[in-house]
Structures are given as structure tokens and as C-alpha cells.
MDAnalysis code that builds the backbone (N, CA, C; Angstrom):
import MDAnalysis as mda
import numpy as np

u = mda.Universe.empty(435, n_residues=145, atom_resindex=np.repeat(np.arange(145), 3), trajectory=True)
u.add_TopologyAttr("name", ["N", "CA", "C"] * 145)
u.add_TopologyAttr("resid", np.arange(1, 146))
u.add_TopologyAttr("resname", ["MET", "PRO", "GLN", "ASP", "TYR", "PRO", "ILE", "PRO", "ARG", "TYR", "HIS", "PHE", "GLN", "VAL", "ASP", "TRP", "GLY", "GLY", "SER", "LYS", "LEU", "SER", "PHE", "THR", "GLU", "VAL", "THR", "GLY", "LEU", "VAL", "MET", "GLU", "ARG", "GLU", "LYS", "ILE", "GLU", "TYR", "ARG", "HIS", "SER", "ASP", "SER", "LYS", "ASP", "PHE", "SER", "LYS", "ILE", "ALA", "MET", "PRO", "GLY", "MET", "VAL", "LYS", "LEU", "ASN", "ASN", "ILE", "THR", "LEU", "LYS", "ARG", "GLY", "LYS", "PHE", "GLU", "GLY", "ASP", "PHE", "GLU", "PHE", "ASN", "GLU", "TRP", "LEU", "GLU", "LEU", "VAL", "ALA", "ASN", "GLU", "ARG", "ASP", "GLY", "ASN", "ARG", "ARG", "ASP", "ILE", "THR", "ILE", "ARG", "LEU", "LEU", "ASN", "GLU", "ALA", "HIS", "GLU", "PRO", "VAL", "ALA", "ALA", "TRP", "THR", "ALA", "ALA", "ARG", "CYS", "PHE", "PRO", "VAL", "LYS", "VAL", "THR", "ALA", "PRO", "ASP", "LEU", "LYS", "SER", "ASP", "ALA", "ASN", "GLU", "SER", "ALA", "ILE", "GLU", "SER", "LEU", "GLU", "ILE", "ALA", "HIS", "GLU", "GLY", "LEU", "LYS", "LEU", "LEU", "LYS", "ILE"])
u.atoms.positions = np.array([
    [185.314, 260.434, 19.719],
    [184.210, 261.013, 19.960],
    [183.596, 259.261, 19.186],
    [182.450, 259.178, 20.651],
    [182.278, 257.338, 20.273],
    [181.829, 256.776, 18.367],
    [181.609, 256.224, 19.334],
    [181.115, 254.757, 17.468],
    [180.016, 254.984, 17.782],
    [178.856, 254.602, 16.722],
    [177.833, 254.113, 16.310],
    [177.354, 252.634, 16.858],
    [178.138, 251.616, 16.713],
    [178.409, 250.373, 16.260],
    [179.483, 250.274, 17.233],
    [178.645, 248.810, 18.330],
    [179.547, 248.310, 19.067],
    [181.181, 247.575, 18.754],
    [182.241, 247.512, 19.255],
    [183.062, 246.823, 19.217],
    [183.373, 245.728, 18.668],
    [184.135, 245.013, 17.489],
    [183.879, 243.640, 17.752],
    [185.631, 242.585, 18.894],
    [184.502, 241.532, 18.503],
    [185.035, 241.230, 19.848],
    [186.325, 239.595, 19.325],
    [186.193, 239.622, 18.336],
    [187.223, 239.002, 17.739],
    [189.496, 239.793, 17.919],
    [188.791, 240.737, 17.695],
    [190.672, 241.786, 18.179],
    [190.719, 241.953, 18.902],
    [191.694, 241.377, 20.376],
    [191.806, 241.667, 20.936],
    [193.446, 240.621, 21.622],
    [194.001, 240.998, 22.761],
    [195.469, 241.367, 22.495],
    [195.738, 240.609, 24.812],
    [196.751, 239.304, 24.288],
    [196.967, 239.274, 25.769],
    [198.719, 238.557, 26.575],
    [198.639, 239.654, 27.265],
    [199.857, 239.566, 27.998],
    [199.859, 239.054, 29.368],
    [200.509, 238.005, 28.736],
    [200.166, 236.659, 30.150],
    [201.758, 236.842, 31.005],
    [202.715, 237.427, 30.360],
    [203.719, 236.701, 30.771],
    [204.486, 235.700, 30.668],
    [203.818, 235.230, 29.216],
    [204.520, 234.236, 28.865],
    [205.393, 234.262, 27.613],
    [204.904, 233.884, 26.724],
    [205.547, 233.721, 24.735],
    [204.908, 234.648, 24.452],
    [204.793, 235.763, 23.479],
    [204.265, 236.660, 22.466],
    [202.847, 235.686, 21.878],
    [202.935, 234.546, 21.574],
    [201.568, 233.909, 21.067],
    [200.477, 234.366, 21.143],
    [199.751, 234.806, 20.167],
    [198.377, 235.058, 19.962],
    [196.858, 233.644, 20.487],
    [196.665, 234.303, 21.234],
    [194.955, 233.467, 22.230],
    [193.897, 233.257, 20.346],
    [193.365, 231.966, 21.039],
    [191.691, 232.615, 19.765],
    [190.906, 232.843, 20.685],
    [190.756, 232.541, 22.241],
    [189.696, 232.532, 22.785],
    [189.958, 233.094, 24.291],
    [189.252, 233.676, 24.999],
    [189.850, 234.476, 26.679],
    [187.810, 234.459, 26.678],
    [187.829, 233.213, 28.069],
    [186.775, 233.777, 28.821],
    [186.529, 234.259, 30.253],
    [185.633, 233.894, 30.740],
    [185.600, 234.427, 32.000],
    [186.165, 235.494, 32.687],
    [184.973, 236.725, 31.720],
    [185.765, 238.221, 31.547],
    [184.685, 238.093, 33.149],
    [184.183, 237.562, 34.458],
    [183.508, 238.171, 34.829],
    [183.741, 238.952, 36.052],
    [182.861, 240.064, 36.599],
    [182.902, 240.897, 37.986],
    [181.459, 240.580, 38.800],
    [181.648, 240.193, 39.671],
    [180.187, 239.881, 40.503],
    [179.947, 239.947, 42.033],
    [180.181, 240.477, 42.502],
    [179.463, 240.858, 43.927],
    [178.348, 239.492, 44.820],
    [178.892, 238.673, 45.392],
    [178.087, 238.389, 46.858],
    [176.935, 238.724, 46.769],
    [175.762, 238.983, 47.175],
    [174.093, 239.809, 47.970],
    [173.745, 238.771, 49.135],
    [173.941, 239.445, 50.261],
    [173.749, 239.171, 51.191],
    [172.579, 239.567, 52.179],
    [171.961, 238.787, 52.666],
    [170.418, 238.911, 52.648],
    [170.414, 238.382, 54.501],
    [169.946, 239.623, 54.765],
    [169.695, 239.204, 56.215],
    [168.086, 240.185, 56.207],
    [167.664, 239.523, 58.060],
    [166.473, 239.983, 58.776],
    [166.116, 239.489, 59.599],
    [166.234, 240.971, 60.728],
    [166.713, 240.995, 62.199],
    [165.085, 240.389, 62.741],
    [165.149, 239.612, 64.009],
    [164.133, 239.160, 64.398],
    [162.604, 240.051, 64.892],
    [162.785, 241.438, 64.925],
    [161.495, 241.832, 65.844],
    [161.440, 242.938, 64.537],
    [161.747, 242.363, 62.951],
    [162.040, 243.310, 62.373],
    [159.771, 243.239, 61.865],
    [159.444, 244.328, 61.325],
    [158.207, 244.566, 61.299],
    [157.405, 244.125, 59.642],
    [159.042, 244.451, 58.534],
    [158.674, 243.935, 57.202],
    [158.976, 242.323, 57.875],
    [158.566, 242.157, 56.707],
    [158.149, 240.729, 56.478],
    [159.178, 239.925, 54.785],
    [160.074, 241.145, 54.735],
    [161.209, 241.096, 53.719],
    [163.045, 240.697, 54.073],
    [163.382, 240.580, 53.274],
    [164.771, 240.621, 54.262],
    [165.725, 242.009, 53.306],
    [166.771, 242.443, 54.217],
    [166.910, 243.416, 53.904],
    [168.521, 242.638, 52.791],
    [168.916, 243.314, 51.266],
    [170.086, 243.524, 51.358],
    [171.190, 243.876, 50.558],
    [172.514, 243.554, 50.678],
    [173.901, 244.310, 50.840],
    [174.641, 243.719, 50.729],
    [175.540, 244.920, 49.944],
    [176.551, 243.796, 48.983],
    [177.883, 243.153, 49.560],
    [178.077, 241.845, 49.072],
    [179.236, 240.631, 50.450],
    [180.153, 240.896, 49.548],
    [181.124, 239.611, 49.511],
    [181.998, 239.636, 49.180],
    [181.701, 239.370, 48.198],
    [183.156, 239.297, 46.823],
    [183.338, 239.355, 45.204],
    [183.755, 237.757, 44.689],
    [182.585, 237.539, 44.253],
    [183.301, 236.533, 44.119],
    [183.877, 236.103, 42.236],
    [185.038, 235.812, 42.700],
    [186.030, 235.176, 41.240],
    [185.856, 234.267, 40.626],
    [185.375, 234.274, 39.687],
    [185.681, 233.329, 39.159],
    [187.177, 232.884, 38.041],
    [186.595, 231.564, 37.253],
    [188.580, 231.966, 36.987],
    [188.494, 232.085, 35.411],
    [189.773, 232.231, 34.904],
    [189.599, 232.800, 32.897],
    [190.569, 231.886, 32.239],
    [189.288, 231.323, 31.279],
    [190.266, 229.807, 30.152],
    [190.500, 231.236, 29.185],
    [192.152, 230.888, 28.965],
    [192.814, 231.278, 27.781],
    [192.679, 230.018, 26.810],
    [192.906, 230.231, 25.969],
    [192.518, 229.068, 24.882],
    [193.896, 229.753, 23.589],
    [194.250, 228.866, 23.099],
    [195.639, 229.073, 22.022],
    [195.728, 227.971, 21.128],
    [196.376, 227.742, 19.736],
    [196.389, 226.302, 18.875],
    [198.573, 225.959, 20.076],
    [198.673, 225.350, 19.898],
    [199.402, 223.703, 19.726],
    [200.202, 223.883, 19.055],
    [202.115, 224.124, 20.078],
    [202.970, 224.472, 18.382],
    [203.818, 223.429, 19.046],
    [204.411, 223.047, 18.134],
    [205.672, 222.373, 18.188],
    [206.542, 222.681, 19.281],
    [206.583, 222.278, 20.434],
    [207.357, 222.261, 21.264],
    [207.103, 223.248, 22.116],
    [206.711, 223.764, 21.656],
    [206.083, 224.557, 23.452],
    [205.508, 223.819, 24.574],
    [205.375, 224.785, 25.546],
    [205.282, 223.750, 27.222],
    [204.730, 224.863, 27.882],
    [205.047, 226.045, 27.330],
    [204.863, 226.886, 28.606],
    [203.397, 226.443, 29.587],
    [202.413, 226.123, 29.015],
    [201.607, 225.962, 30.142],
    [201.701, 224.881, 31.199],
    [202.544, 224.015, 30.409],
    [202.336, 222.808, 31.530],
    [203.759, 223.794, 32.560],
    [205.054, 223.975, 31.651],
    [205.505, 224.254, 32.551],
    [205.181, 225.295, 33.905],
    [204.255, 225.893, 33.406],
    [204.446, 227.247, 34.183],
    [202.687, 226.740, 35.509],
    [202.135, 225.991, 35.019],
    [201.740, 224.974, 35.999],
    [202.184, 224.126, 37.097],
    [203.123, 223.371, 36.468],
    [204.183, 222.857, 37.719],
    [205.129, 223.780, 38.528],
    [206.028, 225.125, 37.527],
    [206.708, 226.145, 38.526],
    [205.555, 226.032, 39.615],
    [203.928, 226.603, 39.840],
    [203.664, 226.928, 40.491],
    [202.923, 225.783, 41.708],
    [203.044, 225.073, 40.973],
    [203.203, 223.917, 42.199],
    [204.014, 223.238, 43.074],
    [205.153, 223.512, 43.130],
    [206.626, 223.176, 43.227],
    [207.158, 224.229, 44.250],
    [206.179, 225.699, 44.495],
    [206.974, 226.670, 45.174],
    [205.795, 227.620, 44.927],
    [204.412, 226.939, 45.150],
    [203.090, 227.345, 46.313],
    [202.965, 228.987, 45.481],
    [202.936, 230.275, 46.002],
    [203.565, 231.222, 45.890],
    [203.737, 232.127, 44.919],
    [204.770, 231.124, 44.728],
    [206.032, 231.740, 43.585],
    [205.108, 232.310, 41.955],
    [206.140, 233.035, 40.825],
    [205.507, 232.637, 40.142],
    [204.673, 233.216, 39.441],
    [203.087, 233.850, 40.423],
    [201.675, 234.488, 40.283],
    [202.472, 235.011, 39.085],
    [201.409, 235.466, 38.676],
    [201.399, 236.628, 37.146],
    [200.259, 237.412, 36.878],
    [200.760, 238.958, 36.604],
    [199.795, 240.072, 36.409],
    [199.052, 238.792, 35.097],
    [197.911, 239.791, 34.509],
    [197.497, 239.382, 33.176],
    [196.826, 240.148, 32.803],
    [197.004, 240.725, 31.686],
    [195.817, 242.121, 31.041],
    [195.781, 241.377, 30.069],
    [193.930, 241.572, 29.828],
    [193.418, 241.668, 28.367],
    [192.937, 242.996, 27.322],
    [193.715, 243.196, 26.605],
    [192.769, 244.395, 26.059],
    [192.392, 244.192, 24.513],
    [191.375, 244.976, 24.484],
    [190.025, 244.642, 23.507],
    [190.549, 245.558, 22.780],
    [190.651, 245.829, 21.115],
    [191.350, 246.252, 20.285],
    [190.843, 246.990, 18.832],
    [190.886, 247.829, 18.533],
    [189.512, 248.309, 17.254],
    [190.453, 247.963, 16.470],
    [190.107, 248.784, 15.359],
    [190.013, 248.706, 13.943],
    [191.768, 248.940, 13.398],
    [192.408, 250.415, 14.244],
    [193.320, 250.725, 14.377],
    [194.698, 250.420, 15.220],
    [194.295, 248.423, 15.908],
    [194.885, 247.867, 16.843],
    [195.489, 249.319, 18.329],
    [194.226, 249.696, 17.953],
    [194.406, 250.933, 19.889],
    [194.121, 249.963, 21.090],
    [193.842, 248.907, 21.759],
    [192.865, 249.464, 23.266],
    [191.791, 250.124, 23.527],
    [190.864, 249.622, 23.657],
    [189.924, 250.385, 24.045],
    [189.402, 250.371, 24.505],
    [189.218, 249.234, 25.724],
    [188.800, 248.624, 27.025],
    [190.006, 247.460, 27.632],
    [190.251, 246.960, 28.698],
    [191.823, 246.422, 28.606],
    [190.823, 245.966, 30.621],
    [191.478, 244.470, 31.335],
    [191.881, 244.009, 32.092],
    [192.279, 243.289, 32.807],
    [192.232, 243.576, 34.283],
    [194.140, 243.316, 34.450],
    [193.373, 242.192, 35.939],
    [193.832, 240.592, 35.393],
    [193.995, 240.196, 36.365],
    [194.784, 240.003, 37.648],
    [195.132, 240.043, 39.439],
    [195.785, 240.169, 39.376],
    [196.122, 239.069, 40.408],
    [197.037, 238.256, 40.629],
    [198.590, 237.191, 41.061],
    [197.623, 236.397, 40.402],
    [197.640, 235.885, 39.342],
    [197.129, 234.659, 38.358],
    [197.779, 233.247, 38.913],
    [197.216, 232.536, 38.796],
    [197.892, 231.109, 38.480],
    [197.271, 229.920, 37.768],
    [198.123, 229.529, 37.421],
    [197.264, 227.914, 36.112],
    [196.990, 227.062, 37.569],
    [195.612, 226.604, 37.200],
    [194.359, 225.240, 38.211],
    [194.120, 224.076, 37.368],
    [194.578, 224.413, 35.724],
    [194.621, 223.363, 34.904],
    [195.191, 223.362, 33.186],
    [195.321, 222.668, 32.589],
    [195.761, 222.376, 31.366],
    [194.640, 221.492, 31.383],
    [194.997, 222.172, 29.562],
    [193.652, 220.987, 28.623],
    [194.368, 220.641, 27.571],
    [194.614, 219.927, 27.402],
    [195.704, 219.529, 25.935],
    [194.354, 218.926, 25.100],
    [194.685, 219.507, 23.438],
    [194.055, 219.485, 22.781],
    [193.044, 218.172, 22.583],
    [192.458, 218.525, 22.072],
    [191.378, 216.814, 21.843],
    [191.826, 216.292, 20.289],
    [191.786, 215.316, 20.716],
    [192.280, 214.680, 19.202],
    [191.283, 213.960, 18.740],
    [191.001, 213.601, 17.333],
    [190.854, 213.162, 16.564],
    [191.337, 212.251, 15.252],
    [190.991, 211.439, 14.256],
    [191.790, 211.127, 13.154],
    [191.379, 211.458, 12.096],
    [189.824, 212.201, 11.873],
    [188.795, 212.533, 10.755],
    [189.402, 214.006, 11.051],
    [189.574, 214.412, 11.803],
    [189.212, 216.119, 11.663],
    [190.701, 217.187, 10.834],
    [189.792, 217.854, 10.799],
    [191.005, 219.150, 10.138],
    [191.004, 220.080, 9.713],
    [191.104, 221.034, 11.477],
    [190.999, 221.375, 12.284],
    [192.406, 222.275, 13.016],
    [192.747, 223.334, 13.828],
    [194.292, 223.128, 14.689],
    [193.997, 222.618, 16.086],
    [195.566, 221.859, 16.309],
    [194.721, 221.568, 17.332],
    [195.112, 222.719, 18.860],
    [193.564, 222.568, 19.596],
    [193.993, 223.904, 20.400],
    [193.932, 223.452, 21.976],
    [194.807, 223.872, 22.945],
    [195.100, 223.499, 24.341],
    [194.662, 225.114, 25.049],
    [194.227, 224.779, 26.582],
    [193.595, 225.556, 26.689],
    [194.527, 225.794, 28.440],
    [194.141, 226.791, 28.811],
    [194.383, 227.122, 29.952],
    [193.528, 227.806, 31.360],
    [193.550, 227.267, 32.227],
    [192.322, 227.595, 32.948],
    [193.486, 228.640, 34.181],
    [192.833, 229.237, 35.097],
    [193.547, 230.695, 36.193],
    [193.341, 231.010, 36.750],
    [193.817, 231.326, 37.795],
    [192.472, 231.244, 39.309],
    [193.256, 232.857, 39.780],
    [193.206, 233.326, 39.791],
    [193.572, 235.430, 40.234],
    [192.991, 235.607, 41.538],
    [193.068, 236.615, 41.657],
    [192.826, 237.561, 43.211],
    [192.198, 238.591, 42.673],
    [191.832, 239.510, 41.760],
    [190.912, 240.212, 41.594],
    [190.721, 240.687, 40.029],
    [189.954, 240.926, 39.559],
    [189.285, 241.346, 38.169],
    [189.242, 242.680, 37.869],
    [189.599, 244.094, 36.921],
    [189.032, 245.087, 37.051],
    [189.254, 245.534, 35.620],
    [188.798, 246.466, 35.207],
    [188.182, 247.027, 34.077],
    [189.498, 247.973, 34.556],
    [190.071, 248.686, 33.378],
    [190.579, 249.885, 33.094],
    [190.293, 250.801, 32.458],
    [190.108, 251.852, 32.531],
    [189.773, 252.932, 32.050],
    [190.968, 253.142, 31.109],
    [190.924, 253.792, 29.554],
    [191.819, 254.171, 28.942],
    [190.893, 254.750, 27.705],
])
């Protein structure tokens, strides 16, 4: 039975092929297709026709707290750089309901890291140190649950 209100966005799970640490933020779950516009020279219309084109892929960014002795983001980045096509992973992001059950899920295929950002450091800050991992992929799909 559908609910009368949208699902909160703060309860989610990421399976990224690494440790079971939780993430604080996931951005870049974008599904987009480019538009091809065309008009042939003897068309009687003074407008272009539109057709669906190639899929446009955006990078996905995963953020999480930095823990002592945890270097998994950087290690994955170096593994991919050294082996080129090796060490790619499929990543699944699940949106969970109040009962901790998935209600929506996205899977990104053949992911590899392209950027690791260390936490911002500030001597008078009172927040957790957050690091981020930006990944490229070869396709994003919404899974029907």
C-alpha cells in the first residue's frame, strides 16, 4: 500500500565493495539522455526534429567520515591507476524506509574512482572530518524493488 508522504532521504545504504562504513552523503544519481536535433536542407518546416541520443553519465560522489587507519578510498584510486581496467566495481545505493527495507535502489556499473578529496582542516571547527570519493561509471539503472 503506497504511503501518503514521500520517503525521507536520510536513511540509505551503499554497497561499494569496500568496508561496511556508512556514508553521510551520496550525490550525482543522475539519469540523462542527450538530445539530437536535426533539420535536412529541403525541409518545409522551419524547425528541427528532436531524437533521443547518447546517454550522458555524471560522476557519483560518496562522502563519509574519516576514520583513523582508513585509507580505502586512496587505495582503490591507486589500484585502478596501476591496473587500468582492473578493480572496477558495481555499486548499489538503496533508499530505505522506517523498517530498514529498501524501497528504491540504483546500481552503477563498472565504477572506478577519479578523485579522492581529503577532509577540510580548520583549527576552530567543531565538525567531523569528512572525505569524499568521486567515481565514474558506465551506466546507472533504477532497480524496481
